[in-house]
The first five atom37 places (N, CA, C, CB, O) and aatype in JSON, in Angstrom:
{
  "aatype": [12, 14, 1, 1, 11, 0, 6, 6, 15, 11, 10, 10, 5, 8, 11, 9, 5, 16, 1, 19, 2, 5, 16, 11, 13, 11, 5, 10, 16, 6, 10, 0, 11, 11, 0, 0, 2, 7, 15, 16, 15, 3, 10, 10, 1, 3, 9, 10, 18, 2, 1, 6, 9, 11, 19, 1, 16, 19, 3, 11, 15, 10, 15, 6, 10, 12, 14, 6, 10, 9, 1, 10, 1, 1, 6, 19, 2, 15, 9, 7, 2, 2, 9, 2, 5, 9, 16, 1, 18, 13, 8, 5, 15, 14, 3, 6, 16, 1, 11, 19, 13, 18, 0, 12, 1, 19, 0, 7, 10, 18, 3, 15, 16, 7, 15, 11, 9, 6, 6, 10, 10, 5, 10, 9, 0, 3, 10, 7, 11, 5, 17, 10, 5, 11],
  "atom_mask": [
    [1, 1, 1, 1, 1],
    [1, 1, 1, 1, 1],
    [1, 1, 1, 1, 1],
    [1, 1, 1, 1, 1],
    [1, 1, 1, 1, 1],
    [1, 1, 1, 1, 1],
    [1, 1, 1, 1, 1],
    [1, 1, 1, 1, 1],
    [1, 1, 1, 1, 1],
    [1, 1, 1, 1, 1],
    [1, 1, 1, 1, 1],
    [1, 1, 1, 1, 1],
    [1, 1, 1, 1, 1],
    [1, 1, 1, 1, 1],
    [1, 1, 1, 1, 1],
    [1, 1, 1, 1, 1],
    [1, 1, 1, 1, 1],
    [1, 1, 1, 1, 1],
    [1, 1, 1, 1, 1],
    [1, 1, 1, 1, 1],
    [1, 1, 1, 1, 1],
    [1, 1, 1, 1, 1],
    [1, 1, 1, 1, 1],
    [1, 1, 1, 1, 1],
    [1, 1, 1, 1, 1],
    [1, 1, 1, 1, 1],
    [1, 1, 1, 1, 1],
    [1, 1, 1, 1, 1],
    [1, 1, 1, 1, 1],
    [1, 1, 1, 1, 1],
    [1, 1, 1, 1, 1],
    [1, 1, 1, 1, 1],
    [1, 1, 1, 1, 1],
    [1, 1, 1, 1, 1],
    [1, 1, 1, 1, 1],
    [1, 1, 1, 1, 1],
    [1, 1, 1, 1, 1],
    [1, 1, 1, 0, 1],
    [1, 1, 1, 1, 1],
    [1, 1, 1, 1, 1],
    [1, 1, 1, 1, 1],
    [1, 1, 1, 1, 1],
    [1, 1, 1, 1, 1],
    [1, 1, 1, 1, 1],
    [1, 1, 1, 1, 1],
    [1, 1, 1, 1, 1],
    [1, 1, 1, 1, 1],
    [1, 1, 1, 1, 1],
    [1, 1, 1, 1, 1],
    [1, 1, 1, 1, 1],
    [1, 1, 1, 1, 1],
    [1, 1, 1, 1, 1],
    [1, 1, 1, 1, 1],
    [1, 1, 1, 1, 1],
    [1, 1, 1, 1, 1],
    [1, 1, 1, 1, 1],
    [1, 1, 1, 1, 1],
    [1, 1, 1, 1, 1],
    [1, 1, 1, 1, 1],
    [1, 1, 1, 1, 1],
    [1, 1, 1, 1, 1],
    [1, 1, 1, 1, 1],
    [1, 1, 1, 1, 1],
    [1, 1, 1, 1, 1],
    [1, 1, 1, 1, 1],
    [1, 1, 1, 1, 1],
    [1, 1, 1, 1, 1],
    [1, 1, 1, 1, 1],
    [1, 1, 1, 1, 1],
    [1, 1, 1, 1, 1],
    [1, 1, 1, 1, 1],
    [1, 1, 1, 1, 1],
    [1, 1, 1, 1, 1],
    [1, 1, 1, 1, 1],
    [1, 1, 1, 1, 1],
    [1, 1, 1, 1, 1],
    [1, 1, 1, 1, 1],
    [1, 1, 1, 1, 1],
    [1, 1, 1, 1, 1],
    [1, 1, 1, 0, 1],
    [1, 1, 1, 1, 1],
    [1, 1, 1, 1, 1],
    [1, 1, 1, 1, 1],
    [1, 1, 1, 1, 1],
    [1, 1, 1, 1, 1],
    [1, 1, 1, 1, 1],
    [1, 1, 1, 1, 1],
    [1, 1, 1, 1, 1],
    [1, 1, 1, 1, 1],
    [1, 1, 1, 1, 1],
    [1, 1, 1, 1, 1],
    [1, 1, 1, 1, 1],
    [1, 1, 1, 1, 1],
    [1, 1, 1, 1, 1],
    [1, 1, 1, 1, 1],
    [1, 1, 1, 1, 1],
    [1, 1, 1, 1, 1],
    [1, 1, 1, 1, 1],
    [1, 1, 1, 1, 1],
    [1, 1, 1, 1, 1],
    [1, 1, 1, 1, 1],
    [1, 1, 1, 1, 1],
    [1, 1, 1, 1, 1],
    [1, 1, 1, 1, 1],
    [1, 1, 1, 1, 1],
    [1, 1, 1, 1, 1],
    [1, 1, 1, 1, 1],
    [1, 1, 1, 0, 1],
    [1, 1, 1, 1, 1],
    [1, 1, 1, 1, 1],
    [1, 1, 1, 1, 1],
    [1, 1, 1, 1, 1],
    [1, 1, 1, 1, 1],
    [1, 1, 1, 0, 1],
    [1, 1, 1, 1, 1],
    [1, 1, 1, 1, 1],
    [1, 1, 1, 1, 1],
    [1, 1, 1, 1, 1],
    [1, 1, 1, 1, 1],
    [1, 1, 1, 1, 1],
    [1, 1, 1, 1, 1],
    [1, 1, 1, 1, 1],
    [1, 1, 1, 1, 1],
    [1, 1, 1, 1, 1],
    [1, 1, 1, 1, 1],
    [1, 1, 1, 1, 1],
    [1, 1, 1, 1, 1],
    [1, 1, 1, 0, 1],
    [1, 1, 1, 1, 1],
    [1, 1, 1, 1, 1],
    [1, 1, 1, 1, 1],
    [1, 1, 1, 1, 1],
    [1, 1, 1, 1, 1],
    [1, 1, 1, 1, 1]
  ],
  "atom_positions": [
    [[16.43, 15.95, 2.31], [15.98, 15.68, 3.66], [14.47, 15.96, 3.71], [16.76, 16.54, 4.72], [14.06, 17.08, 3.42]],
    [[13.66, 15.0, 4.05], [12.2, 15.19, 4.11], [11.82, 16.05, 5.31], [11.48, 13.84, 4.17], [12.52, 16.09, 6.32]],
    [[10.69, 16.72, 5.16], [10.25, 17.57, 6.28], [9.58, 16.72, 7.35], [9.28, 18.67, 5.79], [9.09, 15.62, 7.07]],
    [[9.57, 17.23, 8.56], [8.95, 16.51, 9.68], [7.44, 16.5, 9.53], [9.34, 17.15, 11.03], [6.86, 17.46, 9.03]],
    [[6.84, 15.46, 9.96], [5.38, 15.35, 9.94], [4.81, 16.14, 11.11], [4.93, 13.86, 9.99], [5.39, 16.16, 12.2]],
    [[3.68, 16.78, 10.88], [3.02, 17.53, 11.94], [2.35, 16.58, 12.91], [1.99, 18.52, 11.35], [2.03, 15.44, 12.58]],
    [[2.15, 17.08, 14.12], [1.44, 16.27, 15.11], [0.01, 16.02, 14.65], [1.46, 16.96, 16.5], [-0.58, 16.85, 13.97]],
    [[-0.51, 14.89, 15.03], [-1.87, 14.51, 14.62], [-2.9, 15.52, 15.11], [-2.21, 13.12, 15.14], [-3.88, 15.78, 14.41]],
    [[-2.72, 16.07, 16.29], [-3.69, 17.01, 16.85], [-3.67, 18.37, 16.14], [-3.43, 17.21, 18.34], [-4.63, 19.13, 16.23]],
    [[-2.56, 18.68, 15.44], [-2.45, 19.97, 14.78], [-2.78, 19.93, 13.3], [-1.07, 20.51, 14.97], [-2.8, 20.96, 12.63]],
    [[-3.04, 18.76, 12.78], [-3.37, 18.63, 11.36], [-4.75, 19.22, 11.08], [-3.32, 17.16, 10.92], [-5.68, 19.05, 11.88]],
    [[-4.88, 19.9, 9.96], [-6.16, 20.47, 9.55], [-6.81, 19.47, 8.59], [-5.98, 21.89, 8.87], [-6.58, 19.5, 7.38]],
    [[-7.62, 18.59, 9.15], [-8.15, 17.48, 8.38], [-9.56, 17.73, 7.85], [-8.15, 16.24, 9.21], [-9.95, 17.12, 6.85]],
    [[-10.32, 18.6, 8.49], [-11.72, 18.75, 8.14], [-11.95, 20.07, 7.41], [-12.59, 18.69, 9.4], [-11.45, 21.12, 7.81]],
    [[-12.7, 19.99, 6.33], [-13.0, 21.14, 5.5], [-14.38, 21.67, 5.87], [-12.93, 20.78, 3.99], [-15.34, 20.9, 5.99]],
    [[-14.47, 22.98, 6.05], [-15.74, 23.63, 6.37], [-16.04, 24.61, 5.25], [-15.7, 24.35, 7.77], [-15.17, 25.39, 4.85]],
    [[-17.25, 24.58, 4.73], [-17.65, 25.53, 3.7], [-18.87, 26.29, 4.17], [-17.94, 24.81, 2.35], [-19.72, 25.77, 4.89]],
    [[-18.93, 27.55, 3.75], [-20.08, 28.37, 4.07], [-20.28, 29.39, 2.95], [-19.9, 29.08, 5.45], [-19.41, 29.58, 2.1]],
    [[-21.42, 30.03, 2.97], [-21.71, 31.06, 1.98], [-21.97, 32.37, 2.71], [-22.93, 30.65, 1.09], [-22.56, 32.41, 3.79]],
    [[-21.5, 33.45, 2.08], [-21.74, 34.78, 2.61], [-22.21, 35.67, 1.46], [-20.46, 35.37, 3.29], [-22.01, 35.35, 0.29]],
    [[-22.84, 36.79, 1.81], [-23.28, 37.71, 0.76], [-22.1, 38.55, 0.26], [-24.42, 38.64, 1.28], [-21.0, 38.48, 0.81]],
    [[-22.34, 39.33, -0.78], [-21.29, 40.1, -1.43], [-20.65, 41.12, -0.48], [-21.84, 40.82, -2.65], [-19.44, 41.32, -0.5]],
    [[-21.47, 41.77, 0.35], [-20.96, 42.78, 1.27], [-20.0, 42.17, 2.29], [-22.11, 43.47, 2.0], [-18.92, 42.7, 2.53]],
    [[-20.39, 41.05, 2.88], [-19.55, 40.39, 3.88], [-18.27, 39.85, 3.22], [-20.32, 39.25, 4.57], [-17.2, 39.89, 3.83]],
    [[-18.39, 39.35, 1.99], [-17.22, 38.84, 1.29], [-16.21, 39.96, 1.03], [-17.64, 38.2, -0.04], [-15.01, 39.76, 1.2]],
    [[-16.69, 41.14, 0.63], [-15.8, 42.28, 0.41], [-15.12, 42.7, 1.71], [-16.58, 43.46, -0.18], [-13.93, 43.02, 1.72]],
    [[-15.89, 42.71, 2.81], [-15.31, 43.08, 4.11], [-14.19, 42.1, 4.5], [-16.41, 43.09, 5.2], [-13.13, 42.52, 4.95]],
    [[-14.45, 40.82, 4.31], [-13.44, 39.82, 4.68], [-12.2, 39.92, 3.8], [-14.03, 38.42, 4.57], [-11.08, 39.81, 4.3]],
    [[-12.39, 40.12, 2.51], [-11.21, 40.21, 1.64], [-10.41, 41.49, 1.9], [-11.63, 40.15, 0.16], [-9.19, 41.46, 1.84]],
    [[-11.09, 42.59, 2.19], [-10.37, 43.83, 2.53], [-9.6, 43.67, 3.83], [-11.35, 45.01, 2.64], [-8.46, 44.11, 3.94]],
    [[-10.24, 43.05, 4.82], [-9.55, 42.81, 6.09], [-8.39, 41.85, 5.9], [-10.53, 42.27, 7.13], [-7.35, 42.02, 6.53]],
    [[-8.55, 40.85, 5.06], [-7.48, 39.89, 4.8], [-6.3, 40.58, 4.12], [-7.98, 38.74, 3.92], [-5.15, 40.23, 4.41]],
    [[-6.55, 41.54, 3.24], [-5.46, 42.27, 2.58], [-4.65, 43.07, 3.59], [-6.01, 43.19, 1.5], [-3.44, 43.21, 3.46]],
    [[-5.34, 43.6, 4.6], [-4.66, 44.42, 5.61], [-4.01, 43.58, 6.7], [-5.64, 45.39, 6.24], [-3.11, 44.04, 7.4]],
    [[-4.48, 42.33, 6.84], [-3.96, 41.46, 7.9], [-2.52, 41.05, 7.6], [-4.85, 40.22, 8.07], [-2.05, 41.16, 6.47]],
    [[-1.85, 40.56, 8.63], [-0.43, 40.23, 8.52], [-0.16, 39.12, 7.51], [0.11, 39.84, 9.87], [0.8, 39.21, 6.75]],
    [[-0.98, 38.06, 7.49], [-0.7, 36.94, 6.59], [-1.3, 37.14, 5.21], [-1.21, 35.66, 7.19], [-0.75, 36.61, 4.24]],
    [[-2.39, 37.86, 5.07], [-2.89, 38.26, 3.76], [-3.88, 37.35, 3.07], [0.0, 0.0, 0.0], [-4.41, 37.74, 2.04]],
    [[-4.15, 36.15, 3.59], [-5.12, 35.3, 2.91], [-6.42, 35.23, 3.7], [-4.54, 33.88, 2.7], [-6.42, 35.32, 4.93]],
    [[-7.52, 35.08, 2.98], [-8.82, 35.02, 3.62], [-8.95, 33.76, 4.48], [-9.94, 35.05, 2.57], [-9.54, 33.8, 5.56]],
    [[-8.39, 32.66, 4.02], [-8.45, 31.4, 4.78], [-7.75, 31.55, 6.13], [-7.82, 30.25, 3.98], [-8.28, 31.13, 7.16]],
    [[-6.57, 32.14, 6.11], [-5.83, 32.34, 7.36], [-6.58, 33.29, 8.29], [-4.42, 32.87, 7.07], [-6.59, 33.1, 9.51]],
    [[-7.19, 34.32, 7.72], [-7.97, 35.26, 8.53], [-9.13, 34.55, 9.2], [-8.48, 36.43, 7.66], [-9.36, 34.72, 10.4]],
    [[-9.87, 33.76, 8.44], [-11.01, 33.03, 9.02], [-10.55, 32.03, 10.08], [-11.79, 32.31, 7.92], [-11.22, 31.84, 11.09]],
    [[-9.42, 31.37, 9.84], [-8.87, 30.44, 10.83], [-8.52, 31.18, 12.12], [-7.63, 29.72, 10.27], [-8.78, 30.69, 13.21]],
    [[-7.92, 32.37, 11.97], [-7.58, 33.16, 13.16], [-8.83, 33.57, 13.92], [-6.78, 34.41, 12.76], [-8.84, 33.57, 15.15]],
    [[-9.9, 33.91, 13.2], [-11.15, 34.27, 13.85], [-11.74, 33.06, 14.59], [-12.17, 34.81, 12.82], [-12.2, 33.19, 15.72]],
    [[-11.73, 31.9, 13.94], [-12.29, 30.69, 14.56], [-11.54, 30.28, 15.82], [-12.28, 29.54, 13.58], [-12.15, 29.84, 16.8]],
    [[-10.23, 30.42, 15.81], [-9.41, 30.02, 16.96], [-9.19, 31.16, 17.96], [-8.08, 29.5, 16.48], [-8.39, 31.02, 18.88]],
    [[-9.89, 32.26, 17.78], [-9.79, 33.43, 18.68], [-8.36, 33.93, 18.83], [-10.35, 33.08, 20.06], [-7.93, 34.32, 19.92]],
    [[-7.62, 33.91, 17.73], [-6.25, 34.43, 17.75], [-6.28, 35.94, 17.5], [-5.38, 33.72, 16.68], [-7.25, 36.49, 16.97]],
    [[-5.22, 36.57, 17.89], [-5.09, 38.01, 17.66], [-4.88, 38.27, 16.18], [-3.91, 38.6, 18.5], [-4.09, 37.6, 15.52]],
    [[-5.6, 39.27, 15.65], [-5.48, 39.63, 14.24], [-4.76, 40.97, 14.17], [-6.89, 39.71, 13.54], [-5.23, 41.98, 14.7]],
    [[-3.62, 40.96, 13.5], [-2.83, 42.19, 13.36], [-3.12, 42.79, 12.01], [-1.3, 41.9, 13.52], [-2.96, 42.14, 10.97]],
    [[-3.56, 44.05, 12.02], [-3.92, 44.75, 10.79], [-2.91, 45.85, 10.55], [-5.37, 45.32, 10.87], [-2.6, 46.63, 11.45]],
    [[-2.39, 45.92, 9.31], [-1.43, 46.96, 8.94], [-2.19, 48.13, 8.33], [-0.35, 46.41, 7.96], [-3.02, 47.94, 7.44]],
    [[-1.9, 49.33, 8.8], [-2.5, 50.52, 8.21], [-1.38, 51.47, 7.79], [-3.47, 51.22, 9.21], [-0.31, 51.51, 8.41]],
    [[-1.63, 52.2, 6.73], [-0.64, 53.15, 6.21], [-1.27, 54.53, 6.21], [-0.16, 52.75, 4.77], [-2.37, 54.73, 5.69]],
    [[-0.56, 55.48, 6.81], [-1.03, 56.86, 6.85], [-0.46, 57.6, 5.65], [-0.64, 57.55, 8.19], [0.76, 57.76, 5.54]],
    [[-1.32, 58.05, 4.77], [-0.89, 58.73, 3.55], [-0.24, 60.09, 3.85], [-2.07, 58.92, 2.61], [0.67, 60.5, 3.14]],
    [[-0.71, 60.77, 4.89], [-0.17, 62.1, 5.19], [1.3, 62.02, 5.61], [-0.99, 62.78, 6.3], [2.09, 62.9, 5.29]],
    [[1.66, 60.95, 6.32], [3.05, 60.8, 6.72], [3.93, 60.51, 5.52], [3.19, 59.69, 7.77], [5.07, 60.97, 5.46]],
    [[3.43, 59.76, 4.55], [4.22, 59.48, 3.35], [4.42, 60.74, 2.52], [3.55, 58.39, 2.51], [5.4, 60.84, 1.77]],
    [[3.51, 61.72, 2.64], [3.69, 62.99, 1.94], [4.74, 63.86, 2.63], [2.36, 63.74, 1.85], [5.49, 64.58, 1.97]],
    [[4.81, 63.79, 3.96], [5.76, 64.62, 4.71], [7.15, 64.01, 4.78], [5.24, 64.86, 6.1], [8.12, 64.73, 5.01]],
    [[7.27, 62.71, 4.59], [8.55, 62.05, 4.76], [9.64, 62.58, 3.83], [8.37, 60.58, 4.53], [10.75, 62.81, 4.31]],
    [[9.39, 62.79, 2.53], [10.46, 63.36, 1.69], [10.92, 64.74, 2.17], [9.99, 63.46, 0.25], [12.1, 65.07, 2.09]],
    [[9.99, 65.54, 2.66], [10.35, 66.87, 3.18], [11.22, 66.74, 4.43], [9.08, 67.69, 3.5], [12.19, 67.48, 4.58]],
    [[10.87, 65.82, 5.32], [11.68, 65.6, 6.52], [13.07, 65.09, 6.16], [10.99, 64.62, 7.47], [14.06, 65.5, 6.77]],
    [[13.15, 64.2, 5.19], [14.45, 63.67, 4.76], [15.3, 64.79, 4.16], [14.26, 62.54, 3.73], [16.5, 64.87, 4.42]],
    [[14.68, 65.64, 3.35], [15.41, 66.76, 2.74], [15.96, 67.7, 3.81], [14.5, 67.54, 1.79], [17.12, 68.11, 3.75]],
    [[15.13, 68.03, 4.8], [15.58, 68.92, 5.88], [16.7, 68.28, 6.69], [14.41, 69.28, 6.8], [17.66, 68.97, 7.07]],
    [[16.6, 66.99, 6.96], [17.66, 66.32, 7.71], [18.98, 66.37, 6.97], [17.27, 64.87, 8.01], [20.03, 66.59, 7.57]],
    [[18.93, 66.15, 5.65], [20.16, 66.21, 4.85], [20.76, 67.61, 4.86], [19.88, 65.77, 3.41], [21.97, 67.77, 4.98]],
    [[19.91, 68.63, 4.73], [20.41, 70.01, 4.72], [21.05, 70.38, 6.05], [19.28, 70.98, 4.39], [22.12, 70.97, 6.09]],
    [[20.37, 70.02, 7.14], [20.93, 70.34, 8.47], [22.23, 69.57, 8.68], [19.91, 70.01, 9.59], [23.18, 70.1, 9.27]],
    [[22.28, 68.33, 8.22], [23.5, 67.54, 8.35], [24.65, 68.14, 7.55], [23.24, 66.11, 7.89], [25.78, 68.2, 8.04]],
    [[24.37, 68.58, 6.33], [25.45, 69.17, 5.52], [25.91, 70.5, 6.11], [24.98, 69.38, 4.07], [27.1, 70.82, 6.05]],
    [[24.99, 71.28, 6.68], [25.4, 72.53, 7.33], [26.28, 72.21, 8.53], [24.16, 73.34, 7.78], [27.27, 72.91, 8.77]],
    [[25.93, 71.18, 9.28], [26.76, 70.77, 10.42], [28.15, 70.33, 9.99], [0.0, 0.0, 0.0], [29.14, 70.65, 10.65]],
    [[28.22, 69.59, 8.88], [29.54, 69.19, 8.37], [30.36, 70.41, 7.97], [29.38, 68.24, 7.17], [31.56, 70.47, 8.25]],
    [[29.72, 71.38, 7.32], [30.44, 72.6, 6.94], [30.94, 73.35, 8.16], [29.54, 73.51, 6.1], [32.06, 73.85, 8.17]],
    [[30.12, 73.42, 9.18], [30.54, 74.11, 10.42], [31.74, 73.39, 11.04], [29.38, 74.16, 11.45], [32.67, 74.05, 11.5]],
    [[31.73, 72.08, 11.04], [32.87, 71.32, 11.6], [34.14, 71.57, 10.8], [32.55, 69.81, 11.61], [35.22, 71.71, 11.39]],
    [[34.05, 71.62, 9.47], [35.23, 71.89, 8.65], [35.78, 73.29, 8.9], [34.9, 71.72, 7.16], [36.98, 73.48, 9.06]],
    [[34.88, 74.26, 8.94], [35.33, 75.65, 9.17], [35.94, 75.78, 10.57], [34.15, 76.64, 9.01], [36.92, 76.5, 10.75]],
    [[35.37, 75.09, 11.55], [35.92, 75.13, 12.91], [37.33, 74.54, 12.92], [35.01, 74.36, 13.89], [38.21, 75.06, 13.61]],
    [[37.54, 73.47, 12.17], [38.88, 72.88, 12.09], [39.87, 73.87, 11.47], [38.85, 71.58, 11.26], [40.99, 74.03, 11.96]],
    [[39.45, 74.52, 10.38], [40.32, 75.53, 9.76], [40.6, 76.68, 10.72], [39.69, 76.06, 8.47], [41.7, 77.22, 10.76]],
    [[39.58, 77.06, 11.49], [39.73, 78.15, 12.46], [40.83, 77.81, 13.47], [38.4, 78.41, 13.19], [41.68, 78.64, 13.76]],
    [[40.79, 76.59, 13.99], [41.76, 76.21, 15.02], [43.15, 75.96, 14.44], [41.29, 74.97, 15.76], [44.14, 76.05, 15.16]],
    [[43.25, 75.65, 13.15], [44.55, 75.42, 12.53], [45.22, 76.72, 12.08], [44.4, 74.49, 11.36], [46.43, 76.76, 11.88]],
    [[44.44, 77.77, 11.92], [44.97, 79.01, 11.38], [45.68, 79.82, 12.47], [43.85, 79.83, 10.74], [45.1, 80.08, 13.52]],
    [[46.94, 80.24, 12.22], [47.64, 81.07, 13.2], [47.29, 82.56, 13.05], [49.15, 80.88, 13.07], [47.5, 83.34, 13.97]],
    [[46.77, 82.94, 11.88], [46.51, 84.34, 11.57], [45.16, 84.77, 12.16], [46.54, 84.57, 10.02], [44.15, 84.09, 11.97]],
    [[45.15, 85.91, 12.87], [43.94, 86.42, 13.51], [42.88, 86.86, 12.5], [44.28, 87.58, 14.44], [41.69, 86.66, 12.73]],
    [[43.3, 87.45, 11.38], [42.31, 87.91, 10.39], [41.59, 86.73, 9.74], [43.01, 88.77, 9.31], [40.4, 86.81, 9.44]],
    [[42.31, 85.63, 9.52], [41.67, 84.45, 8.97], [40.7, 83.85, 9.99], [42.73, 83.4, 8.57], [39.64, 83.34, 9.61]],
    [[41.02, 83.92, 11.25], [40.11, 83.41, 12.28], [38.81, 84.21, 12.29], [40.78, 83.47, 13.67], [37.73, 83.65, 12.47]],
    [[38.93, 85.53, 12.11], [37.73, 86.37, 12.04], [36.91, 85.99, 10.81], [38.12, 87.88, 11.99], [35.68, 85.91, 10.87]],
    [[37.59, 85.74, 9.69], [36.91, 85.34, 8.46], [36.15, 84.02, 8.67], [37.93, 85.19, 7.32], [34.99, 83.9, 8.27]],
    [[36.79, 83.05, 9.3], [36.14, 81.76, 9.55], [34.98, 81.91, 10.53], [37.15, 80.75, 10.08], [33.95, 81.26, 10.39]],
    [[35.16, 82.76, 11.52], [34.09, 82.98, 12.49], [32.86, 83.6, 11.82], [34.58, 83.89, 13.64], [31.73, 83.25, 12.15]],
    [[33.08, 84.52, 10.88], [31.94, 85.13, 10.18], [31.23, 84.11, 9.28], [32.42, 86.34, 9.35], [30.01, 84.15, 9.15]],
    [[32.0, 83.21, 8.66], [31.38, 82.17, 7.83], [30.54, 81.22, 8.69], [32.45, 81.37, 7.06], [29.45, 80.82, 8.28]],
    [[31.04, 80.87, 9.86], [30.29, 79.99, 10.75], [29.02, 80.68, 11.23], [31.15, 79.57, 11.96], [27.97, 80.05, 11.36]],
    [[29.1, 81.99, 11.48], [27.91, 82.73, 11.92], [26.83, 82.69, 10.84], [28.27, 84.2, 12.26], [25.65, 82.54, 11.15]],
    [[27.22, 82.82, 9.58], [26.26, 82.72, 8.48], [25.63, 81.34, 8.39], [0.0, 0.0, 0.0], [24.43, 81.21, 8.13]],
    [[26.43, 80.31, 8.62], [25.89, 78.95, 8.59], [24.93, 78.71, 9.75], [27.03, 77.93, 8.63], [23.92, 78.03, 9.59]],
    [[25.25, 79.27, 10.93], [24.34, 79.14, 12.07], [23.0, 79.81, 11.78], [24.97, 79.74, 13.33], [21.95, 79.31, 12.18]],
    [[23.03, 80.95, 11.09], [21.78, 81.63, 10.72], [20.94, 80.76, 9.79], [22.07, 82.97, 10.05], [19.73, 80.66, 9.96]],
    [[21.59, 80.13, 8.8], [20.84, 79.27, 7.88], [20.32, 78.03, 8.59], [21.71, 78.86, 6.69], [19.26, 77.5, 8.24]],
    [[21.04, 77.56, 9.6], [20.56, 76.43, 10.38], [19.3, 76.8, 11.14], [21.64, 75.94, 11.36], [18.39, 75.99, 11.27]],
    [[19.25, 78.03, 11.64], [18.08, 78.48, 12.37], [16.82, 78.44, 11.52], [0.0, 0.0, 0.0], [15.76, 78.03, 12.01]],
    [[16.91, 78.85, 10.26], [15.73, 78.82, 9.39], [15.31, 77.39, 9.09], [16.0, 79.57, 8.09], [14.12, 77.09, 9.02]],
    [[16.28, 76.49, 8.9], [15.95, 75.09, 8.64], [15.3, 74.45, 9.87], [17.21, 74.3, 8.24], [14.38, 73.64, 9.73]],
    [[15.78, 74.8, 11.05], [15.2, 74.25, 12.28], [13.77, 74.76, 12.46], [16.06, 74.64, 13.51], [12.9, 74.0, 12.89]],
    [[13.52, 76.03, 12.14], [12.15, 76.55, 12.22], [11.22, 75.82, 11.26], [12.14, 78.05, 11.92], [10.08, 75.52, 11.6]],
    [[11.72, 75.54, 10.05], [10.94, 74.79, 9.07], [10.64, 73.38, 9.58], [11.69, 74.72, 7.73], [9.52, 72.88, 9.43]],
    [[11.62, 72.75, 10.19], [11.46, 71.42, 10.74], [10.48, 71.41, 11.9], [12.81, 70.87, 11.2], [9.64, 70.51, 12.0]],
    [[10.57, 72.4, 12.77], [9.64, 72.49, 13.9], [8.21, 72.71, 13.43], [10.07, 73.61, 14.85], [7.27, 72.21, 14.05]],
    [[8.03, 73.46, 12.35], [6.69, 73.67, 11.8], [6.11, 72.36, 11.28], [6.73, 74.72, 10.68], [4.94, 72.07, 11.5]],
    [[6.94, 71.57, 10.59], [6.47, 70.27, 10.11], [6.1, 69.35, 11.28], [7.55, 69.6, 9.25], [5.1, 68.63, 11.22]],
    [[6.89, 69.38, 12.32], [6.61, 68.55, 13.5], [5.33, 69.03, 14.18], [7.79, 68.59, 14.49], [4.55, 68.21, 14.67]],
    [[5.11, 70.33, 14.23], [3.89, 70.86, 14.82], [2.67, 70.43, 14.02], [3.95, 72.39, 14.92], [1.63, 70.1, 14.59]],
    [[2.78, 70.45, 12.7], [1.67, 69.98, 11.85], [1.38, 68.5, 12.1], [1.99, 70.2, 10.36], [0.21, 68.1, 12.18]],
    [[2.43, 67.7, 12.23], [2.23, 66.29, 12.55], [1.58, 66.11, 13.92], [3.55, 65.55, 12.49], [0.72, 65.24, 14.1]],
    [[2.01, 66.92, 14.86], [1.44, 66.85, 16.2], [-0.05, 67.19, 16.22], [0.0, 0.0, 0.0], [-0.82, 66.54, 16.92]],
    [[-0.44, 68.19, 15.45], [-1.87, 68.54, 15.38], [-2.67, 67.39, 14.81], [-2.08, 69.8, 14.51], [-3.78, 67.11, 15.26]],
    [[-2.11, 66.72, 13.83], [-2.83, 65.63, 13.18], [-2.91, 64.4, 14.07], [-2.16, 65.27, 11.86], [-3.97, 63.78, 14.18]],
    [[-1.81, 64.04, 14.7], [-1.75, 62.79, 15.46], [-2.21, 62.93, 16.91], [-0.34, 62.26, 15.44], [-2.63, 61.94, 17.52]],
    [[-2.14, 64.11, 17.45], [-2.47, 64.29, 18.86], [-3.8, 65.0, 19.06], [-1.37, 65.08, 19.55], [-3.96, 65.79, 19.98]],
    [[-4.75, 64.7, 18.19], [-6.08, 65.32, 18.31], [-6.79, 64.74, 19.53], [-6.93, 65.09, 17.03], [-6.59, 63.58, 19.9]],
    [[-7.63, 65.57, 20.14], [-8.38, 65.09, 21.31], [-9.79, 64.75, 20.91], [-8.4, 66.14, 22.43], [-10.58, 64.32, 21.76]]
  ]
}
């Protein structure tokens, strides 16, 4: 199946050439790399037609903190799963001494959750200082 022909008014029929110095060329190619479409020709076309240029930026500090945040989320999640299992055993157990045993294990898990939450809050505070500067 052949593709549809473009409208005559939208065809790019005329070629324009220009020269720029090395500094301007580097600026344009760097901006084109960051732009959404990635080519210098498309970037220049967007500039000529006064279109919005979307530039992608990557924050290196967030990529350094992301593995730490993922690790903390996994640890807190696994502690929560352990608490849920122990709670189920607690409610299934008819023996009072076993209930005390399960309650003490849950208390220890809650303590370890507290330290993980403090670590997480510290990471969030560091991110806040960086991103919410005045």
